[in-house]
N, C-alpha and C positions, 0 to 999 in steps of 0.2 A: 478491534480485531480480536479478542473472543465472542462478542455482541455477532460479530462477519459468521465464525467458524461453528457458535450454538445454531443460527443460521440456516448453515446447512454446506454454505459458501465456500470455495478452495481458501481458503485458510491456515495458516499452522494456529493450533490452540496453546493458548497463552499457559506453562507449568508456572512460570512468576512473579507475580510484577512486586521487582523491590520495593524494601522496605528500612528507614531510616537505618538500625538494629546492623543492615545486613553492610553498611557503611563501601555503600558503590556508586552511590549517586542516585537517580532518577533512570525508571526504563523496565523492560524484564523480560524473562527470560520466556525462549517458544518454542517449539517445536521443528523441526531439522524436515522439513520436506527439500524431498528430492528436486531439484530440476536445473535449469540453466536461467540466469537470470541476465548474462549479457548481452547488449537485447544484437550485438555487430555479431558477434556467432549464433545465435540464433534462427536469423535474417541474411549468414550465411552458407546454409541448412538448403537443399535442392528443397528435401521436403519436408520443409515448415515453409518455405516462399510460397510455394503449388498450393498447402494447405492452411494458408492465412488469411484469405478472405473467408472460409469455407470457417474454420474457426473463428473471425472476428462477432459472425453472422447467430454464433451458435452461442459456446459458452463464453469467450470471454464475454457478450453485450447481456450472453443471461448474468451474469455475472459482477456488472454494472449493473445493472435492471434489482435484482437486488440487494446489493452495497445500497442505490438510492434509494430498495424499502424499508432498511430498518427501520425500528421507528428514533425519530429524531430524542426523542422524551431520557431516551436512552443511553444517549452518545456523550462520551465531553463537550461540555463548554473550548470554543475556539478560545482559541484568547485573541480580544481586540487590538486591534490594531488602524492607524490613518491608513490617507490613499497615499499621504507625502511615505510612514514609518514602511506601507509596504513595495511599494515606487525604490526605495534605498534597501532596502534586504534582494530586491531583484535584480539590481543594480550590481552591489557586492558580489553577487555571484555570476558572475558576467563578466568573460575575463575580458579586458578594454586592449585590444588591437591597436 
């Protein structure tokens, strides 16, 4: 997130990365940014629905392109898992009907 922020992408600034001395586990504290995160609330607004198509081609697409343009060598290494492990994790998150 900090790399994205430093690259000028719309991302909150990381204020503090937790350390073992914090005794809070792993994680970070980030800057608060105004906005709505609940998709159904965003999509329910008429103005947002009308602007959605234009916005996607503009700022959202530019943000996604910017994220893909970040140098991979500076990104944290992702945890490796087998396809079976990934499938099990996905199934565990999907409620069974």
